[in-house]
N, C-alpha and C positions, 0 to 999 in steps of 0.2 A: 516704646512709650517714653516721652520726655518727662522725667520726674519733676523737673523744675516748673512744669506747667499744670500740675494737677494736684488736687486734693482728693485722696481716695479714702472713703469712709466705709467701714464694714461693721455691720451690726452683728452681734452674736448674743447667745442666751446668757443672761446673768442670773445664776441660781442664788447667789447671795451677794450682798454688798460687802466688799472687803474694805475695811478701814485700815489705812496705812499710817504708821507712825511717821513723824517728821523725819527721823534719821534714816528712814527707808529711801527717802528721795533726795535729801540735800543736807550738806553739813551746815552748821550754824553760821559759817562765814558768809553765806549768800542769803539774802532775804527772799521770801516768796509769798505768793497769795493763793488763796483758794477761792473758787466761785461756784455758784449754783444757779439753777433756773430751768429754762426749757429750750428745746430746739423746735424749729418749724421747717417743714419740707413742702414743696409743691410738686405736683406730677408733671410729666411731659419731658421726654428726652430732648435735651437741647434748649428747653425753655424753663424747666423747673429749677428751683434753687434751694439752698440750705442757708438758714439764718439762725442766730441765737438770741434768746431773750434771757440773759444771765447777768448776775450781779456779784461783785466782790463781797464775800462774807467772812474772810479771815485774813489777817496779815501776820507773818512770822518774821521778826526782825533779827538783826545780826546777833544780838545778845541772847536770843532764844525766847524772848517774850512773844506771846501770842495775843494779838488784839482782835477783838471782834466788834469794834465800834470806832467812830471818829472821836478825836480829842481836839478840842479847840486849839488852834494855833500849831498843832503837831501833825494831825492826820485827817485828811478829808476824802481819802480814796474808798473808804468803806461804803458800800452801796453803789459804787460807780458801775456803769453798764459795761459788759463784755460784748464787743461788736465783731461779727464775722460777716464780710461782704465779698461779693464777686464769685461765689461758689455756684457754678451752673451744673444741673443734673446731666450726667452722661450715662447713667445706668440705674438699676434699682437701688444700688448701694454705693454709687460713686458720684462725686461732684468735683469738677475740675474748673480751673480758671480759664479765661479766654486764651486760646492758643496764641493769639497775636500779642499778648502782653503777659510775660511770665510772672510779673509781680502784681497782678491785678486782684489777687485774693489777699485781703488785709485782715489783720487781727489787732484790735485796739481796746484800750480801757478809757472810757469817756464818762465824765461826770454828768449829772442830770441837767446841768445848765450848759453842757456842750464843751467843757474844758477837756482836752485830750491829754491824759497823763502819759499814755504809752501807745505806740503804734509800731507795727512790724508787718512783714509779708511772710506768706507761707510757701514760698518756693522751696523745692526739695522736701516737701512734706507729704507724708502718707499716713492715713489712719490704718492701723494694723490690728490683727486678731491674735489672741493667745488662748488656746484650749477652747473649752466650752463654757467657761465660767464668767469671763468678763472681757471687756475691751479696754485697751489703753493705748495711749499715743506716747511713743518715745519713753519707754521705761528707763532706758539708759541714754544719757546724752552722749552723742558721738557725731561730731561735725563731719567726719569723713565717711560716714555710713549713709548712703542714699536712702536707706530704709527708715532713718530717723526723721521725726517731725520737728525739724528745727525752725526756730524763729529767726528770720534774717531781716536786715535793714531796720534794726531796732532804733527807735527814736524816743528818748526820754525827756521829760520836762521836770528836772529836779527842783526842789525848794519852792515849788509853787511859783514859777517865774512870773506869774501875773500878780503875785502877792495875795491872791484870794483863794488859792487851792494848794496849801502846803500838804506835802505827803512825805512822811518819814520813809516809807517803803521805797518810793521813787528815788529819794535822795540817797539812801543807803545803797540802793542798786547801782545808781549812777557813779557814786564814789568808788564802789568796789570794781566795777567794770572799767572805769576811767575813760569811757568813750561814749559817744552818743550814737554810734553806728557799729554795732558789734554782732558777732555770731556766737553761738554757744548757748542761747536761750532755748527753752523747750516748753511745750504746752501739752497737758494731758486732759482727756475728756472721757467720762464714763456715762453710759446711758443704760437704763434697765431694759429687760426683754420685752416689755410691753410696747416699746416704740416700734413704729412701722415707717421705715424710710422710703417705701416703694410708692406711696400715694401722697395726696394732700393730708398731712398729719402734723400733730403737735405732741411732744412728749417731754417728760422731765429730764433734766441733767442730774445724774446722781452725784457726780463728783467732777470738779475741774481744778486744774493746777497750772500755775505759771512758775517755772523753776529755771535754774541756770547752771548749777554745779553738778558734775558727775557724782553719783552716789558711790558709796563704798561697796564694791562688788566682790563676791566669792567666786573664783574660777570654777567652771564645770569640771566634773571628774569623768574621764573616758575609761571604759573597761572593754578591751577588745575580746575578752573571753579566753578560755583555756586553749592551749595548743591542740591542734587537730591533725590526725593522720588518716588519709583516705586513699583509695585507689582511683585511677583515672575514670573508671566507669561510675564512680560515685560523685564526681565533681558536679555534674549538672543538677543533682538532687540535694546538694549541700548548701546550707545557709549559715554563715558565721553570725552568731547571735551577740553582736555588740550592744553595750548599754551605756547611756550617758546620764549622770546624776548632777543636778545643779541645786545648791542650797538656796539660791535666790529665786528659783523658779522663773528664770528669764523668759521673756515672751518670744525671743528669736533664737531659741536654742537649736543649733544645727550641728550636723556631723557629716564627715566624709571619710572614705577609705582610700589609702594609697599604698603602693608598694614601691619604696624608694621614691623616685621622682614621678612615677606613673600613677595617674589618678585612676583608681578602679571604680569609684562611685563618687560623683561630685556632691557638693553641699546640698543636703536635703533636711527638712525639718525632722527633729527627733519625734518619735512616737509619743503618745499620751502617757505612757508609762516608762519613757526613756529609751524605747527600743531604737536601735540603729543597726538593722540587719544588713548583711552583705550577701546577696544571692550570686553564687558562682556560675550559674547556668550560662550566662552570656559572656563570661570572661575567658580569655585565651591563656589559661594557666597550664603550663606543661608539667611533665614529671620533674620532681625535685623538691627543694625546700624553699618556701616563700615566707618572708617576714612581712606580715600585713600590719599596717598602722591605722588605728582609728583616731581621728581628730575630732574634738568637740569644741564648739564656739558658742558663747552666750551673747555675742554682740560686742563684747569688750575684751574678753580674754579667751584663750584656747588651752586645751590640754591634749596630751597624746598617750596612747597605750599600744603596745605591740603584742601580736600573737604569731606563733609559728604554724604555718600550714604545710604539711608534708604530703605530697602527691606521689604515690608509688605506681609502678607499672601494674596494670590489671592482668591477672592471670587469664589465659585463653579459656574459652568455654567449649568443652567437649560434649557432644550429644551423640550417643551411640544409636539413637533411634528407638522406636517402639519395640516391645517384645514381639517375637515372631514364632509361630508354630507352623512347620511344614512337614511333609512326608519325606521319607528317604529318597523317593524318586524326584522330588522337587528341590532337594538340598543343593544338588550340583548346578541347578539353574537359578539359584538365589544369590542376590547381591545385597549385602547389608549397606544401607545408605546412611552412614555416619556423617556428621558435619562438625566443623570446627570454626569458631568465630573468635575474633579478638578485638576488643574495644579500641586498642591502640593501633590497629591496622598492621601489626607485625606479620612477617612471614611465618607460617605455621607448618609444623611437621606432625604426622599422625602415626600412631603405633597401635596395632590390634594384638591382643593377647587373650589366652584362656588360661587363667592361673599363671604359672611360670612359663608356659609354652607360648612362643611368639608365633602368631598366625600370619602376620604381615609386618615386616620391619618398617622402620621410620621411612615415610614417604612424604613428599610435598603435598600439602593440601591445596589443590587447585580450585580457585573460586570457593574455598571453604568446604569442598567435598572430601570426604574420607571414606570411600567405598571399600568394602571387603567382599571380594568375589570368592565364593565357596567352591567353585568348580574344581580347584586343585587341592582342596583340603580333605583330609580323611576324618570327617566327623561322623561318628556312629550314632545309632539310635539312642536317644536320651535327651537330658537337659544340659545345655551348655551355657555357662555364664561368660559372655564375651565382653572384654573391656577395651574401650577406645581411650587412648591417652593423646592429648593434644599439647604441644609445647611451642612456645614462642622464642625459645633460646634462653629465657630468663626464668620463666615459671611454667608450670604444667598443671593440667587438670585432667581428671579421668571420669568416665561414665560407663555404666554397665548396661547391658541389655541381655535378656534371656532368649536364647535361641533353642527351641525345642524341635527335635527331629523325631517324628513318630513313624511307626511301622507303616509301610505302604500297603494298603489292603490289596488282596488279590483281585484279578479281573476275571469275571465270568463272562463267557460268550456262548450263549445257547444256540447260536447259529441262525441262519436265515429262516424266515417263515417258509413253511412247506405246505403244499396242498397235494394230498394223495387220495386215491379211492380205497374203499374198504378192503378190496382184495389184495392191496399192496401192504397192508399193515404188517403181516407176518415177515415180510422181507425188507422192512424199513428200519434203519438205525439213525437216530438223531445224533449228529456229530458235534457235541459240545466241546469247548476248549477252555482250559483254565491256565492263567499265567500269573506270575508273581515277581515283582521287581526285586524283592529281597532274596529270591531263590528258596523260599520256605517250602517244606513238604505240604502238598495240597490234597484235600479230600473233596469229593463232589457229592451232591445230593440233588435228585430230580423230584419235583413235586408238581402236582396240579391242584392249586388251591391248598387245602389242608391235607390232601391225600399224597402220601409218599409213594412215588412210582418206583424209585430205586434209592435205597438207603445209602448212607455215607460210605463211599468207596474211594480208595486212593486214585488220584489222577494218574494217567499214563506217563511214561517217561518224557513225552513231549507235551504233556498237559492234556491228554485226551480224556474226555468225560462223555463216553458214548451212552446212549439210551436205546436199547433194543426193544422195539415195540411188539415183538412176536408173542411175548408172554403177558401182555397187558390187555385189559378189557376196555378198549376205547371205542365208544360208539360213534355214530355219525355226528358231525357238527364241528364246532370250533373248540379247540383245546388249547388253553394258554399254559404252556409248560415252563416251569421256572428251574433254572440251574443255579444252585447255590455252591459257592466255593469258599473253603475255610483254610486259613494258613496257620492256625493255632492261636491267632490273636484277633483277627478281624474276618468278617464275612462279607462277601459281595454277591450280588445276584444279577441275573439277566433272564429275560423271558423271550420266548419265541412262540409263534402261533402255528399250531398244527391243525390244519383243516382236513377232516376226513369226509369225503364226499361219497354218496351212494355209488356203488360200482355199476357200471353199465352191464346189461345182460348180453348174452352171446347167442348169435343165430348160426345154425349149421344146416343149410338147405341141401336136399338131395334131389335126384330125378333128372339130372342133366343128361341129354342124349339126343338120338335121332328117332323120330316117330313118323309112322305113315299117317297121312292126312285122314281125318275122320275116325281115328282110333283113339280110345281113352288114354290120357297121360296121367300117371300117378306120381305126385310130388311128395315124398316123405321129408322129414326134417327133425332136428333136435334143437332144444333151447336150454340155456342154463343161466343162473343168476346167483352170484356169491351171497347176496343179501337174503335170498329166499323169498323175493317179492312175487306177487301175482303178476304173471306176464301176459302181455297182449301180443298176439301174432297176426301177421297179415301177409298173404301171398298176393303179389300184384305184378302186372306188366304195365309199367308206366303208371298212369293214374287209374288203370282198370284193375279193380280189386277182384282177385280170383277166389280167395278163401280168407276167412278171418275168424278169430275167436280168442279165448283166454285159457290159461293153464297155470296151475300152481307150480312154482319152481321149488327146488330143494336147496336150503341154506348150505353154503360151503362150496357151491359151484357144480354139483352133480347134474348131469344132463337129464332132461326129460324128453320123451318121444312125443312129437306133435302128431295130431291126427293127419292121415293122408289127405292131400288136396288133389281131387280128381278134376282134370280139365279135358274137355273134348271138342272144343270149338276153335282151336288155334288155326290160323291160316298158314298157308305154305310159307316157308322161309325160316329165318333165324329169329328166335324170340329170347329176349333177356328178361328173366323172371326174378323178382326180388322176394326175399323173406326178411321182413322187418319184425324185430322183437323189441318191445318197450316195457319198462317196469313202473311207469306212472310217476317217475321222478325226473322227467325231462331227459331221461337217459334212454338211448335206443341203439340197436345194432342192426345194420342192414348188410346182408350178403346176397350175392347174385349167382344164378346159374344160367346156362344157355341151353335152349331146347330148339332142335331143328325139326321142322315139319316138311316131310318130302312126299312126292306123288310118283308112283311107279306103274300106274295104270294108264294105258293109252286111251285117248278120247274115243267115243263112239261116233260113227258116221253112217247114215242111211240116206244116200242121195236119191232124189226122184227128179226125173227130167219131164219136161212138158211134152216131148216127142221122143219116140224111139225109132221111127221109120220115116224116112224122107221119100216121098213119092209124089209125083212122078220124077224121074231123074231128068229134070229139065235144065240142069246146070245153074239153077238159081240158088242164091244164099238164103238159108232158112234160119230164123231166130230160134235159138235154143235157150231155155231157162232151166236151171238145175237147182233145186233146194237141197243143200248138203245135209241138213238135219244132223249137224255135229254138236256134241256136248262133251263135258269132262266132269268127272266126279269131284274135282277140287273146286268146281265153281269158277275156275280160271277161264278167261276167254280163250276160245280155240281159234287158231290161225289157219286159214285155208289156203291151199295152193292147187292149181289145176293145170294139167298138161294134155294137149290134144295130139293123138296119133291116128294114122289111117293104114289099112292093109293094102292100099294102092298108092302108087306114087302120085304126086300132085300134077305132074305134067307128063305128056308123052303117051297118053292112053289112046290116042286115035282121034278120029273125026269128032269135033265138038268139044273136046277136052279144054277146060278153062282152069285157071288158077289165080290166086291161091284157093285152097279148098276149105279153109276155116280162118276164123279171126282169133286173135289172142283173147283168152277168157278174161272177162272183167268180173272181179270178185268184190262183193259188198260184205266186208267182214262182220259188220254189226248184225246183218240179217241172215248171213250164211247163204246168200244167193249168188249164183255164178251165171254170168250172161256171156254168150258167144253166138257165132253164126257158122253153120256148116253148109257146104255146097251139095245140092241134090244132084249128084252125078255118079256114075260108076263106069267101069270098063265094059264095053260091049262083048268082049271075049271072056270076061271073068264070070264068077258066080255072084257078083254083087260087091258093093263097097261097105266096109264096116269102120265107123269112127269110134275110137276108144278115148274117153275123157277120164284120165286118172286124177282122182281128187285125194289130196293128202291133208289130214287134220293134225295139227300139233298143239299140245297144251303147254302150260307155263314151265313145266318140268322137262320139256323136251321129248315127252312121249308122243309117238305119232301113230296114226291109223290111216290106211289107204283103202279107197273104194273106187271102182271103175264103172263108168256109165258108157254103154255101147249103143250107138245109134247107127242103123243100117240104111243103106240104099239098095233095095233088092234088084236082082237082075230083071226077072220078068214073072215071078210067081204070083199066085193070087195072094190076096191079103190074109186068108186064113192060114195058108202055109207059112207066110212070113211071120205072122204073129206067133204061131206055135213055135217056130224056130227061134224067134226072139226070146220068148219066155224061157225056153230051155237054156238058152245061152245066159240069160240073166241069173237063172238059178245056179248055173255053174259058177258064174262070177261071184254070186253072193257067198257060196260055200268057200270060194277061194279067199274072199275078204275076211270071212270069219276065221279061217285058219291063220291069216296074217295077224289078226288082232290077238288071237290066242298066243301066238309066238311073241308078240309085243309084251303081253303080260309076264 
């Protein structure tokens, strides 16, 4: 921003109107005037303006006299107008001249009839703010300070050059300055808080002054504060509390901090109570002694004060970690995770101790880690205070942690779950095991719920804790058994499920052997059940139930005799017969025996032929039908066989002989019929021909019976003789067949 082109006016709250004595502003060597009136503002950035409607109301001359009226022939400036023109609005509280003309904002004193006593420009001029109490312009005159509101290009008309407007004030001012175009003049303007510069408004001017000589100024007093000693890790949080005091309450009181030629904090306004703090958080101040200088400036004069800031190395920070409690078994697997940090980034070393004992000597802290591995340490059961010391080579720090090693409880192992039947209780032992990491002497206790099954007993040399079930009264069902193990300090437990199922009954069938068909078969048997349940028995061949019933067993497994099962209708052959015993608990036992049914009686056979005599012997083939009438007591089908023989040869019997003399018998096995043909011929020189048909009947067991049917061809006897002879021969044959059957039996 070009200060030569702007007039910057700031309003602030005026809590009280301060009245200034003359010697606060100028020595008596320079005359000055006061003015009062009002200001006018119009709204609109770029179009609004600031003007004054003010009038001279007091003149102070070189001799110190104060006039507040015109004196004929001496002073006519009293009541003259104060004119400000060319100030254009650039913001709510700022008014600047036209940027194209740096001298277009003018400040003048003009009489009511238009005579110009005094004119100047406000280049290099700024309206400025001091505190919360009042506003002033250029409290101190300083032509080299761009922040001062100096009057430039001053033009004076001394002695009332037109003869009609004499002014002692203008004449004394011109004589003193010795020039009509000078620098070094200043203007002051006060307005009350009721004014509003932001819109179209009009407000009073509380106080106005045109002056020229720098007043008598008291230099400000800088106090850098006491010397401070901190460590590097405190630098960022440290603020040096400097203070500046000024007896003249200068409006531009500023301060800065330097170290030698280095600016630590550039010029900033002093706080309302004179504060001039220096925040070290953003400053690159290293370890060592720093002489810090506080400079104070009131716009005219400055003062200095030093303080010594000593920054020491920060001790490293050791962190042994949280307290830990482990068991003796876990101790060797534990690593204490200590850490070491250093604000200054120094290389750190770590040391672990317990009292005077070194657990781990100085080692490099890699990435800030200071682990302590306990695997190689002999730390017993108890409380251990472990100390981690961290050193950066200059300073060290230590931190403790409590490491508690507790007894490791024993381990109880009741064993795998087991399912047994009631008859195995007496021979079953539960194989529990007890172990202890610390090698303590162990005792064992077996319980079921609140019932003690086996009281505290020492564990075996290998930790055995057996439970023999033989003396226990455990019923059918699920039993959750608990093994407790005690090492003198702690107890642990483990459970196993023992399931006792109903014992299956036992079947013991008898009666296996070989039986003649159609004779009674007696099947005896025994049954037993450990639980003494009511038993159900069943004799069967496959799905064919032979006998069934129930019987009460004796608890403990004593056998009971089953009623005999009598069977009389088994067929020939091998029979597998089962005895099934069940106890009503889905438990059953099936045993098998083998019975063989045999047949040693030959089948009966009573053959009857449709012809027994072939007559006449005319050499023709005659149809013969024989009903075998064969049967067997087993009911098995009988197999027939037939052979034909003759007492005469088939050929060579003489005149008329033909052959063959018979056909091969055709047997229908299902009906027992035998069909064949016999030739009706006989030898003329013989007694007659006799055909013999030998019939054999065989049953399924291989028993056979034989019967013979004889058919004759008589020589020449009459029929009565032939029939009688045939009957006698059949009777003899029948007796012979009966004898053969008897022998077969």
